OpenMM code with the backbone's topology and positions (N, CA, C; nanometers):
from openmm import Vec3, app, unit

residues = "MET ALA LEU LYS ALA SER LYS LEU LYS VAL GLY ASP THR TYR GLN GLU ARG LEU VAL ASP ASP LEU THR ARG THR GLN ILE VAL GLN TYR ALA GLY ALA SER GLY ASP TYR ASN PRO VAL HIS THR ASP GLN VAL PHE ALA GLN GLN VAL ALA GLY PHE PRO SER VAL PHE ALA HIS GLY MET LEU SER MET GLY MET THR GLY ARG MET VAL THR ASN TYR VAL GLY ASP GLY ARG LEU THR LYS TYR GLY VAL ARG PHE THR ARG GLN VAL TRP PRO GLY ASP THR LEU ASP GLY LYS ALA THR VAL LYS GLU ILE ARG GLN GLU GLY GLY LYS HIS TYR VAL ASP LEU VAL LEU GLU THR VAL ASN GLN LYS GLY GLU MET VAL ILE ALA GLY GLU ALA THR ALA LEU VAL ASP PRO".split()
positions = [
    Vec3(0.4990, 1.8666, 0.8670),
    Vec3(0.6265, 1.8645, 0.8801),
    Vec3(0.6398, 1.7634, 0.7517),
    Vec3(0.8002, 1.8196, 0.6789),
    Vec3(0.8256, 1.7543, 0.6116),
    Vec3(0.9589, 1.6797, 0.6604),
    Vec3(0.9826, 1.5740, 0.6048),
    Vec3(1.1276, 1.4871, 0.6597),
    Vec3(1.2456, 1.5286, 0.6157),
    Vec3(1.3294, 1.5099, 0.7020),
    Vec3(1.4953, 1.5702, 0.6777),
    Vec3(1.5817, 1.4637, 0.6771),
    Vec3(1.6585, 1.4702, 0.6122),
    Vec3(1.7633, 1.3792, 0.5518),
    Vec3(1.8828, 1.3739, 0.6714),
    Vec3(1.8598, 1.4584, 0.7043),
    Vec3(1.9816, 1.4972, 0.8399),
    Vec3(1.9097, 1.4164, 0.9486),
    Vec3(1.7738, 1.4031, 0.9873),
    Vec3(1.7208, 1.3255, 1.0757),
    Vec3(1.6676, 1.2044, 1.0724),
    Vec3(1.7130, 1.1656, 0.9437),
    Vec3(1.6543, 0.9621, 0.9048),
    Vec3(1.8186, 0.8954, 0.9041),
    Vec3(1.7745, 0.7872, 0.9566),
    Vec3(1.8722, 0.7183, 0.9651),
    Vec3(1.7855, 0.5535, 0.9078),
    Vec3(1.9128, 0.5130, 0.8520),
    Vec3(1.9354, 0.3748, 0.7538),
    Vec3(1.7999, 0.2680, 0.8775),
    Vec3(1.6988, 0.1937, 0.8757),
    Vec3(1.6638, 0.1174, 0.9415),
    Vec3(1.5191, 0.2028, 0.9697),
    Vec3(1.5484, 0.3499, 1.0324),
    Vec3(1.4086, 0.4249, 1.0974),
    Vec3(1.2867, 0.3346, 1.0194),
    Vec3(1.1865, 0.3450, 1.0823),
    Vec3(1.0379, 0.2409, 1.0104),
    Vec3(0.9140, 0.3772, 1.0776),
    Vec3(0.8050, 0.3821, 0.9948),
    Vec3(0.7249, 0.4206, 1.0179),
    Vec3(0.6047, 0.2962, 0.9501),
    Vec3(0.4922, 0.3296, 1.0930),
    Vec3(0.3803, 0.2280, 1.0617),
    Vec3(0.2185, 0.3057, 1.0723),
    Vec3(0.1670, 0.1980, 1.0311),
    Vec3(-0.0102, 0.2807, 1.0015),
    Vec3(-0.1072, 0.1469, 0.9896),
    Vec3(-0.2277, 0.1598, 1.0391),
    Vec3(-0.3415, 0.0529, 1.0054),
    Vec3(-0.3889, 0.1654, 0.8747),
    Vec3(-0.3756, 0.0514, 0.7990),
    Vec3(-0.4688, 0.1097, 0.6909),
    Vec3(-0.6113, 0.0737, 0.6377),
    Vec3(-0.6527, -0.0477, 0.7297),
    Vec3(-0.7956, -0.0793, 0.7083),
    Vec3(-0.8066, -0.1828, 0.8200),
    Vec3(-0.9182, -0.1086, 0.9138),
    Vec3(-0.9653, -0.2376, 1.0254),
    Vec3(-1.0962, -0.2847, 0.9412),
    Vec3(-1.0869, -0.4490, 0.9016),
    Vec3(-1.2076, -0.4935, 0.8772),
    Vec3(-1.2623, -0.4523, 0.7747),
    Vec3(-1.1761, -0.4920, 0.6360),
    Vec3(-1.2278, -0.3966, 0.5236),
    Vec3(-1.3495, -0.5117, 0.4795),
    Vec3(-1.4400, -0.4054, 0.4126),
    Vec3(-1.5628, -0.4433, 0.4025),
    Vec3(-1.6104, -0.4712, 0.2756),
    Vec3(-1.7146, -0.5272, 0.1864),
    Vec3(-1.7550, -0.5504, 0.0580),
    Vec3(-1.7896, -0.4254, 0.0120),
    Vec3(-1.8581, -0.3411, 0.0984),
    Vec3(-1.9277, -0.2183, 0.0581),
    Vec3(-1.7354, -0.1677, 0.0078),
    Vec3(-1.6496, -0.1381, 0.0558),
    Vec3(-1.5033, -0.0711, 0.0410),
    Vec3(-1.5045, -0.0991, -0.1174),
    Vec3(-1.4640, -0.2606, -0.0572),
    Vec3(-1.4839, -0.2873, -0.2278),
    Vec3(-1.5193, -0.2384, -0.3828),
    Vec3(-1.6636, -0.2667, -0.3407),
    Vec3(-1.7471, -0.2259, -0.4406),
    Vec3(-1.7439, -0.0620, -0.4541),
    Vec3(-1.7057, 0.0087, -0.3312),
    Vec3(-1.6798, 0.1269, -0.4022),
    Vec3(-1.6037, 0.1459, -0.4864),
    Vec3(-1.4708, 0.1212, -0.4461),
    Vec3(-1.3013, 0.1279, -0.5272),
    Vec3(-1.4183, 0.0545, -0.6666),
    Vec3(-1.4528, -0.0295, -0.7171),
    Vec3(-1.4864, -0.0751, -0.8206),
    Vec3(-1.5593, 0.0819, -0.9184),
    Vec3(-1.6411, 0.1003, -0.7994),
    Vec3(-1.6952, 0.2412, -0.8821),
    Vec3(-1.6337, 0.3129, -0.9163),
    Vec3(-1.5013, 0.4083, -0.8127),
    Vec3(-1.4104, 0.4657, -0.8430),
    Vec3(-1.2874, 0.4422, -0.9528),
    Vec3(-1.3005, 0.3193, -0.9841),
    Vec3(-1.1939, 0.2824, -1.0801),
    Vec3(-1.2867, 0.2390, -1.2178),
    Vec3(-1.3665, 0.2105, -1.2077),
    Vec3(-1.4350, 0.1179, -1.3243),
    Vec3(-1.3744, -0.0013, -1.3612),
    Vec3(-1.3043, -0.0754, -1.2382),
    Vec3(-1.3107, -0.1804, -1.2037),
    Vec3(-1.3731, -0.3081, -1.1914),
    Vec3(-1.4975, -0.3242, -1.2655),
    Vec3(-1.6121, -0.4214, -1.2145),
    Vec3(-1.5733, -0.5021, -1.2531),
    Vec3(-1.4525, -0.6043, -1.3170),
    Vec3(-1.4502, -0.7661, -1.2687),
    Vec3(-1.5514, -0.8001, -1.1579),
    Vec3(-1.5978, -0.9222, -1.2214),
    Vec3(-1.6876, -1.0032, -1.1091),
    Vec3(-1.6167, -1.0815, -0.9719),
    Vec3(-1.4902, -1.1262, -1.0410),
    Vec3(-1.4673, -1.1580, -0.9090),
    Vec3(-1.4130, -1.0528, -0.7522),
    Vec3(-1.4280, -0.9140, -0.7879),
    Vec3(-1.4305, -0.8648, -0.7178),
    Vec3(-1.5635, -0.7724, -0.6507),
    Vec3(-1.6371, -0.8135, -0.7248),
    Vec3(-1.7798, -0.7442, -0.6638),
    Vec3(-1.9468, -0.9133, -0.6805),
    Vec3(-1.9182, -1.0037, -0.7557),
    Vec3(-1.9983, -1.0749, -0.7361),
    Vec3(-1.9669, -1.1825, -0.6722),
    Vec3(-2.0360, -1.2053, -0.5264),
    Vec3(-2.0257, -1.3368, -0.4270),
    Vec3(-2.0261, -1.4742, -0.5566),
    Vec3(-2.1348, -1.4751, -0.6084),
    Vec3(-2.1438, -1.5948, -0.7110),
    Vec3(-2.0681, -1.6145, -0.7813),
    Vec3(-2.0352, -1.5702, -0.8911),
    Vec3(-1.9272, -1.5385, -0.9840),
    Vec3(-1.7910, -1.5878, -0.9334),
    Vec3(-1.7609, -1.4982, -0.8224),
    Vec3(-1.5793, -1.5226, -0.7836),
    Vec3(-1.6560, -1.6912, -0.7136),
    Vec3(-1.7124, -1.7492, -0.6015),
    Vec3(-1.7164, -1.9002, -0.5780),
    Vec3(-1.7750, -1.9387, -0.7129),
    Vec3(-1.8612, -1.9577, -0.7342),
    Vec3(-1.8803, -2.0492, -0.8686),
    Vec3(-1.8447, -2.0658, -0.9830),
    Vec3(-1.7811, -1.9624, -1.0391),
    Vec3(-1.7568, -1.9481, -1.1627),
    Vec3(-1.5405, -1.9842, -1.1842),
    Vec3(-1.5129, -1.8775, -1.0507),
    Vec3(-1.3702, -1.8217, -1.0493),
    Vec3(-1.3052, -1.9582, -0.9957),
    Vec3(-1.4132, -2.0051, -0.8912),
    Vec3(-1.3625, -2.1190, -0.7668),
    Vec3(-1.2731, -2.0202, -0.6272),
    Vec3(-1.3369, -1.8968, -0.6496),
    Vec3(-1.2107, -1.8553, -0.5128),
    Vec3(-1.3349, -1.8282, -0.4031),
    Vec3(-1.3056, -1.8521, -0.2806),
    Vec3(-1.3695, -1.8754, -0.1397),
    Vec3(-1.4484, -1.7416, -0.1591),
    Vec3(-1.4449, -1.6695, -0.2211),
    Vec3(-1.5627, -1.5200, -0.1539),
    Vec3(-1.4650, -1.4151, -0.2646),
    Vec3(-1.5254, -1.2940, -0.3190),
    Vec3(-1.4987, -1.1899, -0.3675),
    Vec3(-1.3419, -1.1073, -0.2863),
    Vec3(-1.2947, -1.0534, -0.3328),
    Vec3(-1.1441, -1.0327, -0.2667),
    Vec3(-1.1307, -0.8754, -0.3411),
    Vec3(-1.0586, -0.7885, -0.2897),
    Vec3(-1.0018, -0.6916, -0.2962),
    Vec3(-0.9182, -0.6645, -0.4312),
    Vec3(-0.9477, -0.5622, -0.5173),
    Vec3(-0.8418, -0.4883, -0.6208),
    Vec3(-0.7489, -0.4865, -0.6037),
    Vec3(-0.5815, -0.5523, -0.6615),
    Vec3(-0.4939, -0.5038, -0.6130),
    Vec3(-0.4841, -0.3768, -0.6219),
    Vec3(-0.4956, -0.2554, -0.6777),
    Vec3(-0.5253, -0.1652, -0.6739),
    Vec3(-0.5609, -0.0928, -0.5772),
    Vec3(-0.6184, -0.1331, -0.5076),
    Vec3(-0.6776, -0.0551, -0.3543),
    Vec3(-0.5996, -0.0495, -0.2609),
    Vec3(-0.5033, -0.2547, -0.2635),
    Vec3(-0.4391, -0.2556, -0.1399),
    Vec3(-0.3176, -0.1606, -0.1372),
    Vec3(-0.2616, -0.1241, -0.2740),
    Vec3(-0.1607, -0.0451, -0.3572),
    Vec3(-0.1815, 0.1328, -0.2831),
    Vec3(-0.3259, 0.1331, -0.3366),
    Vec3(-0.3595, 0.3104, -0.3132),
    Vec3(-0.3391, 0.3197, -0.1350),
    Vec3(-0.4070, 0.2229, -0.0593),
    Vec3(-0.4215, 0.2374, 0.0625),
    Vec3(-0.2401, 0.2305, 0.1409),
    Vec3(-0.1888, 0.1536, 0.0851),
    Vec3(-0.0347, 0.1744, 0.1052),
    Vec3(0.0346, 0.3115, 0.0538),
    Vec3(-0.0125, 0.3116, 0.0081),
    Vec3(0.0619, 0.4865, -0.1264),
    Vec3(0.0127, 0.5994, -0.0302),
    Vec3(-0.1142, 0.6023, 0.0313),
    Vec3(-0.1316, 0.6715, 0.1322),
    Vec3(-0.0668, 0.6669, 0.2765),
    Vec3(-0.0387, 0.5630, 0.3070),
    Vec3(0.0993, 0.5207, 0.4160),
    Vec3(0.1796, 0.6095, 0.3738),
    Vec3(0.2649, 0.5700, 0.2904),
    Vec3(0.3926, 0.6501, 0.2196),
    Vec3(0.3840, 0.7948, 0.2268),
    Vec3(0.2631, 0.8187, 0.1743),
    Vec3(0.2773, 1.0106, 0.1545),
    Vec3(0.2000, 1.0299, 0.3009),
    Vec3(0.1787, 0.9783, 0.3932),
    Vec3(0.1072, 1.0340, 0.5356),
    Vec3(0.2535, 1.0231, 0.5940),
    Vec3(0.4136, 0.9340, 0.5702),
    Vec3(0.5120, 0.9726, 0.6109),
    Vec3(0.5857, 1.0652, 0.5390),
    Vec3(0.6094, 1.0243, 0.3866),
    Vec3(0.6910, 1.1408, 0.3438),
    Vec3(0.6490, 1.3086, 0.2633),
    Vec3(0.5022, 1.3261, 0.2836),
    Vec3(0.4707, 1.4604, 0.2689),
    Vec3(0.3816, 1.4596, 0.1240),
    Vec3(0.2259, 1.5021, 0.1255),
    Vec3(0.2008, 1.5329, -0.0322),
    Vec3(0.3301, 1.5455, -0.1416),
    Vec3(0.3302, 1.5213, -0.2421),
    Vec3(0.3608, 1.5681, -0.3671),
    Vec3(0.5078, 1.5655, -0.3392),
    Vec3(0.5772, 1.4465, -0.2978),
    Vec3(0.7181, 1.4574, -0.2694),
    Vec3(0.7768, 1.2890, -0.3240),
    Vec3(0.6939, 1.2057, -0.3475),
    Vec3(0.7207, 1.0820, -0.4328),
    Vec3(0.7979, 1.1116, -0.5526),
    Vec3(0.8765, 1.0354, -0.6145),
    Vec3(0.9149, 1.0357, -0.7335),
    Vec3(0.8791, 0.9130, -0.7872),
    Vec3(0.9044, 0.8102, -0.6750),
    Vec3(0.9204, 0.6709, -0.7670),
    Vec3(0.7779, 0.5697, -0.6291),
    Vec3(0.7313, 0.4967, -0.6988),
    Vec3(0.6697, 0.4061, -0.6243),
    Vec3(0.5631, 0.2732, -0.6731),
    Vec3(0.6447, 0.1799, -0.6856),
    Vec3(0.5906, 0.0107, -0.7219),
    Vec3(0.5897, -0.0820, -0.6003),
    Vec3(0.5118, -0.1578, -0.6358),
    Vec3(0.4761, -0.2639, -0.5501),
    Vec3(0.4260, -0.3966, -0.6626),
    Vec3(0.4728, -0.4773, -0.5261),
    Vec3(0.4101, -0.6783, -0.6039),
    Vec3(0.3045, -0.6851, -0.5087),
    Vec3(0.1965, -0.7832, -0.5943),
    Vec3(0.0845, -0.8022, -0.4854),
    Vec3(0.1219, -0.9552, -0.4747),
    Vec3(0.1790, -0.9604, -0.3459),
    Vec3(0.1983, -1.0998, -0.3277),
    Vec3(0.0771, -1.2084, -0.2676),
    Vec3(-0.0516, -1.1570, -0.1988),
    Vec3(-0.1131, -1.2541, -0.1705),
    Vec3(-0.2481, -1.1308, -0.1390),
    Vec3(-0.3709, -1.2113, -0.1821),
    Vec3(-0.5079, -1.1439, -0.2583),
    Vec3(-0.5477, -1.1077, -0.0904),
    Vec3(-0.6159, -0.9752, -0.0488),
    Vec3(-0.7120, -0.9402, 0.0515),
    Vec3(-0.8232, -0.9635, 0.0431),
    Vec3(-0.9086, -1.0014, 0.1594),
    Vec3(-1.0503, -1.0938, 0.1755),
    Vec3(-1.0956, -0.9356, 0.2187),
    Vec3(-1.2662, -0.9689, 0.2159),
    Vec3(-1.3468, -0.9031, 0.3166),
    Vec3(-1.3196, -0.9336, 0.4456),
    Vec3(-1.2777, -0.8249, 0.5578),
    Vec3(-1.2926, -0.8770, 0.6692),
    Vec3(-1.1209, -0.8897, 0.7129),
    Vec3(-1.0716, -0.8653, 0.6044),
    Vec3(-0.8737, -0.8226, 0.6581),
    Vec3(-0.8513, -0.6888, 0.6991),
    Vec3(-0.7788, -0.7321, 0.7772),
    Vec3(-0.7184, -0.5678, 0.8375),
    Vec3(-0.5807, -0.5794, 0.7782),
    Vec3(-0.5601, -0.4497, 0.7160),
    Vec3(-0.4261, -0.4701, 0.6634),
    Vec3(-0.3362, -0.3250, 0.8000),
    Vec3(-0.1917, -0.3648, 0.7582),
    Vec3(-0.0963, -0.2680, 0.8538),
    Vec3(-0.0270, -0.2263, 0.7214),
    Vec3(0.0629, -0.1422, 0.7505),
    Vec3(0.1603, -0.0887, 0.6767),
    Vec3(0.2556, -0.0514, 0.7092),
    Vec3(0.3710, -0.0603, 0.6657),
    Vec3(0.5399, -0.0136, 0.6996),
    Vec3(0.6361, -0.0133, 0.5759),
    Vec3(0.6881, 0.1471, 0.6129),
    Vec3(0.8062, 0.1724, 0.5299),
    Vec3(0.9204, 0.1585, 0.5884),
    Vec3(0.9920, 0.1170, 0.5578),
    Vec3(1.1513, 0.1188, 0.6333),
    Vec3(1.2501, 0.1995, 0.5305),
    Vec3(1.3353, 0.2505, 0.5871),
    Vec3(1.4287, 0.3610, 0.5392),
    Vec3(1.5648, 0.2717, 0.4351),
    Vec3(1.5678, 0.2685, 0.3711),
    Vec3(1.6511, 0.1822, 0.3026),
    Vec3(1.7932, 0.2238, 0.2935),
    Vec3(1.8045, 0.3816, 0.2409),
    Vec3(1.8774, 0.4244, 0.1905),
    Vec3(1.8455, 0.5905, 0.2123),
    Vec3(1.9316, 0.7248, 0.2337),
    Vec3(1.9289, 0.8568, 0.2263),
    Vec3(2.0028, 0.8575, 0.1799),
    Vec3(1.9860, 0.9563, 0.0729),
    Vec3(2.1321, 0.9708, -0.0832),
    Vec3(2.1107, 1.1268, -0.1048),
    Vec3(2.1979, 1.1543, -0.1854),
    Vec3(2.1860, 1.2994, -0.2694),
    Vec3(2.2156, 1.2725, -0.3976),
    Vec3(2.1301, 1.3800, -0.4838),
    Vec3(2.1516, 1.2899, -0.5977),
    Vec3(2.1454, 1.4778, -0.6810),
    Vec3(2.2400, 1.5263, -0.7711),
    Vec3(2.1653, 1.6373, -0.8422),
    Vec3(2.1464, 1.7622, -0.7644),
    Vec3(2.2168, 1.7326, -0.6228),
    Vec3(2.1999, 1.8830, -0.5487),
    Vec3(2.0842, 1.8532, -0.4278),
    Vec3(1.9812, 1.7387, -0.4131),
    Vec3(1.8652, 1.7210, -0.3460),
    Vec3(1.8641, 1.5726, -0.3130),
    Vec3(1.8115, 1.6035, -0.2102),
    Vec3(1.7972, 1.4402, -0.0872),
    Vec3(1.6752, 1.3894, -0.1364),
    Vec3(1.7158, 1.2504, -0.1177),
    Vec3(1.6393, 1.1619, -0.1394),
    Vec3(1.6013, 1.0365, -0.0137),
    Vec3(1.5372, 0.9777, -0.0143),
    Vec3(1.5238, 0.8775, 0.0928),
    Vec3(1.4255, 0.7759, 0.0199),
    Vec3(1.5132, 0.6312, -0.0055),
    Vec3(1.4532, 0.5282, 0.0045),
    Vec3(1.4093, 0.4405, 0.0823),
    Vec3(1.2689, 0.3754, 0.0341),
    Vec3(1.1899, 0.2813, 0.1474),
    Vec3(1.1687, 0.1415, 0.0805),
    Vec3(1.1673, 0.0823, 0.1035),
    Vec3(1.1497, -0.0404, 0.0919),
    Vec3(0.9785, -0.0321, 0.2380),
    Vec3(0.8964, -0.1020, 0.1534),
    Vec3(0.7565, -0.1101, 0.1580),
    Vec3(0.6939, -0.2473, 0.2100),
    Vec3(0.5966, -0.2257, 0.2799),
    Vec3(0.5462, -0.4110, 0.3358),
    Vec3(0.4176, -0.3702, 0.3700),
    Vec3(0.3187, -0.4777, 0.3569),
    Vec3(0.1966, -0.4154, 0.4141),
    Vec3(0.1686, -0.5957, 0.3875),
    Vec3(0.0637, -0.5913, 0.5634),
    Vec3(0.0441, -0.6970, 0.5629),
    Vec3(-0.1134, -0.7261, 0.6296),
    Vec3(-0.1750, -0.8580, 0.6442),
    Vec3(-0.2807, -0.8733, 0.7082),
    Vec3(-0.3305, -0.8791, 0.8530),
    Vec3(-0.4063, -0.9455, 0.9245),
    Vec3(-0.4118, -0.9561, 1.0449),
    Vec3(-0.3516, -1.0674, 1.0933),
    Vec3(-0.3270, -1.1785, 1.0048),
    Vec3(-0.2462, -1.3010, 1.0077),
    Vec3(-0.0693, -1.2896, 0.9949),
    Vec3(-0.0219, -1.1576, 0.9638),
    Vec3(0.1104, -1.1314, 0.9540),
    Vec3(0.1618, -1.1272, 0.8341),
    Vec3(0.0595, -1.2031, 0.7409),
    Vec3(0.1162, -1.2269, 0.6030),
    Vec3(0.1323, -1.1009, 0.4715),
    Vec3(0.2098, -1.1348, 0.4510),
    Vec3(0.2499, -1.0297, 0.3090),
    Vec3(0.1257, -1.0331, 0.1832),
    Vec3(0.0524, -0.9315, 0.2202),
    Vec3(0.0000, -0.9246, 0.0484),
    Vec3(0.0975, -0.8163, 0.0052),
    Vec3(0.1674, -0.7071, 0.0456),
    Vec3(0.1950, -0.5805, -0.1039),
    Vec3(0.3940, -0.5767, -0.0271),
    Vec3(0.4443, -0.6227, -0.1117),
    Vec3(0.5997, -0.5493, -0.1181),
    Vec3(0.6633, -0.4689, -0.2245),
    Vec3(0.6610, -0.3756, -0.1587),
    Vec3(0.7340, -0.2550, -0.2444),
    Vec3(0.8404, -0.1501, -0.1935),
    Vec3(0.8606, -0.0761, -0.2823),
    Vec3(0.9679, 0.0082, -0.2767),
    Vec3(0.9168, 0.1528, -0.3357),
    Vec3(0.9674, 0.2499, -0.2368),
    Vec3(0.9410, 0.4240, -0.2908),
    Vec3(1.0669, 0.5047, -0.2960),
    Vec3(1.0515, 0.5831, -0.3352),
    Vec3(1.2015, 0.7152, -0.2968),
    Vec3(1.0406, 0.8260, -0.3273),
    Vec3(1.1134, 0.9195, -0.2317),
    Vec3(1.0531, 1.0696, -0.1683),
    Vec3(1.1869, 1.1333, -0.1723),
    Vec3(1.1314, 1.2637, -0.2023),
    Vec3(1.2203, 1.4127, -0.2220),
    Vec3(1.2588, 1.4312, -0.0232),
    Vec3(1.3123, 1.4627, 0.0299),
    Vec3(1.3143, 1.4849, 0.1416),
    Vec3(1.4144, 1.6534, 0.1765),
    Vec3(1.3948, 1.7271, 0.2816),
    Vec3(1.4869, 1.8368, 0.2970),
    Vec3(1.6090, 1.7980, 0.3199),
    Vec3(1.7022, 1.8494, 0.3268),
    Vec3(1.8204, 1.8285, 0.3815),
    Vec3(1.8098, 1.8065, 0.5289),
] * unit.nanometer
topology = app.Topology()
chain = topology.addChain("A")
for resn in residues:
    res = topology.addResidue(resn, chain)
    for name in ("N", "CA", "C"):
        topology.addAtom(name, app.Element.getBySymbol(name[0]), res)
């Protein structure tokens, strides 16, 4: 069912669990899918001894992709017209991520209805790992 501008109001929220206990396997699978084999994401020894991190960590685009899936689950497939994020904190193996979309504005432009959303993804400690915005086409 598509979102309707007439049923939305500023401040409405949609929340979803994006991943529960992110695994190293999921991170490596994303490396394979994306072709990004940077060793800070896939090689524990390199991440710790060379790069100085406590562990490997997830690709920013992996957490962006999970957040984007949450947005399309809310607004519907093929409705996003704009999507952008800032990576605010690293995502580690074992993290659980929750995403939230908040309606910022409902507007009309060129005879079409749009919803502007503020996006936030947090880890199990409540620390923001993604901050972003999206715009989607909605039904009247």
